[in-house]
GUNU-755281 format. One record per residue (C-alpha): residue in three letters; x, y, z. Coordinates in Angstrom, 1 decimal. Example, Ala and Ser with C-alpha at 12.3 -4.5 7.8 and 13.67 -1.06 7.14 Angstrom:
% residues 2
<rec code="ALA" east="12.3" north="-4.5" up="7.8"/>
<rec code="SER" east="13.7" north="-1.1" up="7.1"/>
This chain:
% residues 83
<rec code="MET" east="-3.5" north="16.7" up="-12.7"/>
<rec code="THR" east="-6.8" north="14.9" up="-12.4"/>
<rec code="ILE" east="-5.6" north="12.2" up="-14.8"/>
<rec code="LEU" east="-2.6" north="11.6" up="-12.7"/>
<rec code="PHE" east="-4.4" north="11.4" up="-9.3"/>
<rec code="GLY" east="-6.7" north="8.9" up="-11.0"/>
<rec code="ASN" east="-4.1" north="6.7" up="-12.4"/>
<rec code="LEU" east="-2.2" north="6.8" up="-8.8"/>
<rec code="LYS" east="-5.6" north="6.1" up="-6.9"/>
<rec code="LYS" east="-6.1" north="3.0" up="-9.4"/>
<rec code="LYS" east="-2.6" north="1.8" up="-9.1"/>
<rec code="ILE" east="-2.8" north="1.9" up="-5.2"/>
<rec code="THR" east="-6.0" north="0.2" up="-5.5"/>
<rec code="ASN" east="-4.7" north="-2.7" up="-7.5"/>
<rec code="ILE" east="-1.7" north="-3.1" up="-5.2"/>
<rec code="ALA" east="-4.1" north="-3.2" up="-2.3"/>
<rec code="SER" east="-6.0" north="-5.9" up="-4.0"/>
<rec code="ASP" east="-3.1" north="-7.9" up="-4.6"/>
<rec code="LEU" east="-1.8" north="-7.5" up="-1.1"/>
<rec code="PHE" east="-5.1" north="-8.8" up="0.1"/>
<rec code="LEU" east="-4.7" north="-11.8" up="-1.9"/>
<rec code="VAL" east="-1.5" north="-12.7" up="0.3"/>
<rec code="SER" east="-3.9" north="-12.9" up="3.2"/>
<rec code="LEU" east="-5.7" north="-15.5" up="1.6"/>
<rec code="MET" east="-2.6" north="-17.8" up="1.6"/>
<rec code="GLU" east="-2.0" north="-20.5" up="4.2"/>
<rec code="GLY" east="0.7" north="-19.7" up="6.8"/>
<rec code="VAL" east="0.5" north="-15.8" up="6.5"/>
<rec code="ASN" east="-0.4" north="-13.8" up="9.7"/>
<rec code="ARG" east="-3.8" north="-12.5" up="8.2"/>
<rec code="GLU" east="-3.9" north="-9.8" up="10.7"/>
<rec code="VAL" east="-0.8" north="-8.2" up="9.7"/>
<rec code="VAL" east="-1.5" north="-8.5" up="6.1"/>
<rec code="CYS" east="-4.9" north="-7.0" up="6.5"/>
<rec code="ASN" east="-3.5" north="-4.2" up="8.4"/>
<rec code="SER" east="-1.0" north="-3.3" up="5.7"/>
<rec code="VAL" east="-3.7" north="-3.4" up="3.1"/>
<rec code="HIS" east="-6.0" north="-1.2" up="5.4"/>
<rec code="ASN" east="-2.9" north="1.3" up="5.7"/>
<rec code="VAL" east="-2.3" north="1.1" up="1.8"/>
<rec code="ILE" east="-6.1" north="2.0" up="1.1"/>
<rec code="LYS" east="-5.6" north="5.1" up="3.5"/>
<rec code="LEU" east="-3.1" north="6.2" up="1.2"/>
<rec code="ILE" east="-5.7" north="6.9" up="-1.5"/>
<rec code="ILE" east="-7.2" north="9.5" up="1.0"/>
<rec code="ARG" east="-4.1" north="11.2" up="1.2"/>
<rec code="ILE" east="-3.7" north="11.6" up="-2.4"/>
<rec code="SER" east="-6.6" north="14.0" up="-2.5"/>
<rec code="HIS" east="-5.0" north="16.4" up="0.2"/>
<rec code="THR" east="-1.6" north="17.0" up="-1.4"/>
<rec code="GLU" east="0.4" north="19.5" up="0.9"/>
<rec code="PRO" east="0.6" north="22.9" up="-0.8"/>
<rec code="GLY" east="4.1" north="24.1" up="-1.2"/>
<rec code="ASN" east="5.4" north="20.5" up="-0.8"/>
<rec code="VAL" east="4.2" north="18.6" up="-3.2"/>
<rec code="LYS" east="7.4" north="16.7" up="-4.4"/>
<rec code="GLY" east="7.9" north="16.0" up="-0.8"/>
<rec code="PHE" east="4.3" north="14.7" up="-0.1"/>
<rec code="TYR" east="4.7" north="12.1" up="-3.0"/>
<rec code="LYS" east="8.1" north="11.2" up="-1.9"/>
<rec code="LYS" east="6.5" north="10.5" up="1.5"/>
<rec code="LEU" east="3.5" north="8.7" up="-0.1"/>
<rec code="ASN" east="5.7" north="6.7" up="-2.0"/>
<rec code="GLU" east="7.8" north="5.7" up="0.9"/>
<rec code="ASP" east="4.9" north="4.7" up="2.9"/>
<rec code="LEU" east="3.6" north="2.5" up="0.2"/>
<rec code="ASN" east="6.7" north="0.6" up="-0.1"/>
<rec code="LYS" east="7.0" north="0.2" up="3.6"/>
<rec code="GLU" east="3.5" north="-1.6" up="3.6"/>
<rec code="ILE" east="4.4" north="-3.5" up="0.5"/>
<rec code="LYS" east="7.7" north="-4.9" up="2.5"/>
<rec code="VAL" east="5.4" north="-5.7" up="5.5"/>
<rec code="VAL" east="3.4" north="-8.1" up="3.4"/>
<rec code="ALA" east="6.5" north="-9.4" up="1.3"/>
<rec code="ASP" east="8.0" north="-10.1" up="4.6"/>
<rec code="GLU" east="5.1" north="-12.2" up="6.0"/>
<rec code="LEU" east="4.9" north="-14.0" up="2.6"/>
<rec code="ALA" east="8.7" north="-14.9" up="3.0"/>
<rec code="LYS" east="7.8" north="-16.4" up="6.5"/>
<rec code="ALA" east="5.0" north="-18.4" up="5.2"/>
<rec code="THR" east="7.1" north="-20.0" up="2.3"/>
<rec code="LYS" east="9.8" north="-20.9" up="4.9"/>
<rec code="ALA" east="7.5" north="-22.6" up="7.3"/>
């Protein structure tokens, strides 16, 4: 299980750094992007505190939260490229 958690933490860290790079682009709302990056980093903490008895639901919710933050940044990037 430790390897699984380590890989997931690493994957989320990589996603957070990719999202942060978007904040450096011209025309994006840096506050919105940085807030999403912060929310993604908070997911790493959640990985270490899996809900007993609801592991599948826990990871489903974690994945939904990650996708939600990625969508926020993608929408900001789309707005910036249209402007």
